MIFI-599283 format. One line per 4 residues: number of its first residue (from 0); for each residue x, y, z of N, C-alpha, C. Coordinates in steps of 0.1 Angstrom, whole numbers, plus 5000, padded with zeros to 4 digits. Layout:
<nodes>
NUM	X:Y:Z:X:Y:Z:X:Y:Z | ...
</nodes>
This chain:
<nodes>
0	7633:0500:8113:7628:0493:8102:7620:0481:8107 | 7608:0478:8101:7601:0467:8106:7606:0454:8098 | 7603:0443:8105:7607:0430:8099:7598:0427:8087 | 7602:0417:8079:7594:0413:8067:7581:0407:8071
4	7572:0407:8061:7558:0401:8063:7560:0386:8065 | 7552:0381:8074:7551:0366:8076:7538:0361:8072 | 7537:0355:8059:7524:0350:8055:7518:0340:8064 | 7526:0333:8072:7520:0323:8081:7512:0330:8092
8	7515:0342:8094:7507:0350:8104:7496:0358:8098 | 7494:0356:8085:7484:0364:8078:7489:0378:8073 | 7502:0380:8073:7507:0393:8070:7510:0394:8055 | 7509:0406:8049:7512:0408:8035:7521:0421:8035
12	7528:0423:8024:7536:0435:8023:7531:0443:8011 | 7531:0456:8014:7526:0466:8004:7537:0477:8003 | 7542:0480:7991:7552:0491:7990:7544:0503:7986 | 7546:0513:7994:7540:0526:7991:7550:0537:7993
16	7551:0546:7984:7561:0557:7985:7575:0552:7987 | 7579:0540:7981:7592:0535:7983:7595:0528:7996 | 7584:0527:8004:7585:0520:8018:7578:0507:8018 | 7584:0497:8023:7577:0484:8024:7569:0484:8037
20	7556:0483:8037:7548:0483:8049:7542:0469:8050 | 7542:0464:8063:7537:0451:8066:7522:0453:8071 | 7513:0446:8065:7499:0447:8069:7495:0434:8075 | 7489:0435:8087:7485:0423:8094:7470:0426:8099
24	7461:0418:8094:7447:0420:8098:7444:0414:8112 | 7450:0420:8122:7448:0415:8136:7433:0418:8140 | 7429:0412:8151:7416:0414:8157:7414:0429:8159 | 7424:0436:8165:7423:0450:8168:7421:0458:8155
28	7429:0455:8145:7429:0462:8132:7415:0460:8126 | 7410:0448:8126:7397:0445:8119:7385:0452:8127 | 7386:0452:8140:7376:0459:8148:7376:0474:8144 | 7387:0480:8144:7388:0494:8140:7383:0497:8126
32	7386:0488:8117:7381:0489:8103:7366:0488:8103 | 7361:0478:8110:7346:0476:8110:7339:0487:8116 | 7345:0493:8127:7338:0505:8133:7337:0516:8123 | 7347:0518:8114:7346:0528:8104:7338:0525:8092
36	7340:0512:8087:7334:0508:8074:7321:0500:8075 | 7317:0496:8086:7306:0487:8088:7310:0473:8088 | 7300:0464:8087:7303:0450:8088:7313:0445:8078 | 7322:0437:8082:7333:0432:8073:7328:0423:8063
40	7318:0415:8066:7313:0406:8056:7306:0413:8044 | 7299:0424:8047:7294:0433:8037:7305:0439:8028 | 7316:0443:8035:7327:0448:8028:7333:0438:8018 | 7335:0425:8023:7340:0415:8015:7330:0412:8003
44	7317:0413:8005:7308:0411:7994:7309:0422:7984 | 7310:0434:7988:7312:0445:7979:7324:0443:7971 | 7335:0439:7977:7348:0437:7970:7346:0426:7960 | 7339:0415:7963:7337:0404:7954:7328:0408:7942
48	7320:0418:7944:7311:0423:7933:7317:0434:7926 | 7330:0438:7929:7337:0449:7923:7331:0462:7927 | 7325:0463:7938:7319:0476:7943:7326:0482:7955 | 7338:0478:7957:7346:0483:7969:7351:0497:7964
52	7348:0507:7972:7352:0521:7969:7367:0522:7972 | 7374:0531:7965:7388:0534:7968:7390:0538:7983 | 7382:0546:7988:7383:0551:8002:7381:0539:8012 | 7373:0530:8008:7371:0518:8017:7383:0509:8017
56	7389:0507:8005:7401:0499:8004:7413:0505:8012 | 7415:0518:8010:7425:0525:8017:7423:0524:8032 | 7411:0526:8037:7408:0526:8051:7411:0512:8057 | 7407:0502:8050:7409:0488:8054:7424:0485:8055
60	7431:0489:8045:7446:0486:8045:7453:0494:8055 | 7449:0507:8057:7455:0516:8067:7453:0510:8081 | 7442:0505:8084:7439:0499:8097:7448:0487:8100 | 7452:0480:8089:7460:0468:8090:7475:0470:8090
64	7480:0483:8088:7494:0485:8088:7500:0482:8101 | 7510:0473:8102:7515:0469:8115:7523:0480:8122 | 7532:0486:8115:7540:0497:8121:7539:0509:8112 | 7532:0519:8116:7530:0531:8107:7543:0540:8108
68	7550:0542:8097:7562:0550:8098:7559:0564:8103 | 7569:0570:8110:7568:0583:8115:7566:0593:8103 | 7556:0601:8105:7553:0611:8094:7543:0606:8084 | 7540:0593:8084:7530:0588:8074:7516:0591:8080
72	7508:0598:8072:7494:0600:8076:7486:0592:8067 | 7473:0591:8071:7464:0583:8062:7463:0589:8049 | 7462:0602:8048:7461:0609:8035:7474:0606:8026 | 7485:0606:8032:7498:0603:8024:7498:0589:8020
76	7493:0580:8029:7492:0566:8026:7483:0564:8014 | 7471:0570:8014:7461:0569:8003:7467:0574:7990 | 7474:0585:7991:7480:0591:7979:7491:0581:7973 | 7498:0575:7982:7509:0566:7978:7503:0553:7972
80	7492:0548:7978:7486:0536:7972:7481:0539:7958 | 7475:0551:7956:7470:0554:7942:7482:0556:7933 | 7493:0563:7938:7504:0565:7930:7511:0552:7926 | 7511:0542:7934:7517:0529:7931:7508:0521:7922
84	7496:0525:7920:7487:0518:7912:7478:0507:7919 | 7466:0507:7915:7457:0498:7922:7460:0483:7919 | 7467:0481:7907:7471:0467:7904:7481:0462:7915 | 7490:0471:7920:7499:0467:7930:7493:0464:7943
88	7482:0472:7946:7475:0470:7959:7465:0459:7960 | 7461:0455:7948:7450:0444:7947:7455:0431:7954 | 7467:0426:7951:7470:0413:7958:7470:0414:7973 | 7475:0426:7978:7475:0428:7993:7461:0428:7998
92	7452:0436:7991:7438:0436:7995:7432:0422:7995 | 7435:0415:7985:7430:0401:7984:7434:0393:7996 | 7447:0394:8000:7452:0387:8011:7445:0391:8024 | 7442:0404:8026:7435:0409:8038:7421:0403:8038
96	7414:0404:8026:7401:0399:8026:7400:0384:8028 | 7410:0377:8023:7411:0362:8026:7412:0360:8041 | 7420:0368:8048:7422:0366:8062:7409:0369:8070 | 7402:0379:8065:7389:0382:8071:7380:0370:8071
100	7380:0363:8059:7371:0352:8058:7375:0339:8064 | 7389:0337:8064:7393:0324:8069:7400:0325:8083 | 7406:0336:8086:7412:0337:8099:7425:0330:8100 | 7433:0332:8111:7445:0325:8113:7447:0324:8128
</nodes>
């Protein structure tokens, strides 16, 4: 089991499928997300304008998961995010986007 999220390190916690996942937008995670999604500043702008697609949100969060549980696939993660409701994922997304802009 992974340790709790540490906000001082820019980490946030997201519960999906009954599992608490720690998300940390590390350099490596953000580079991987950028390679898939394009420039991160454009992603932040789309989010600010309410134009961030569900697939983009799931991809960004997936890349930031600190320790992926055994058996958890990206598809299962995406389904669990949707099942948990976008309202539950939004504060975590906001924290990740804040980290992209401000860094730690």
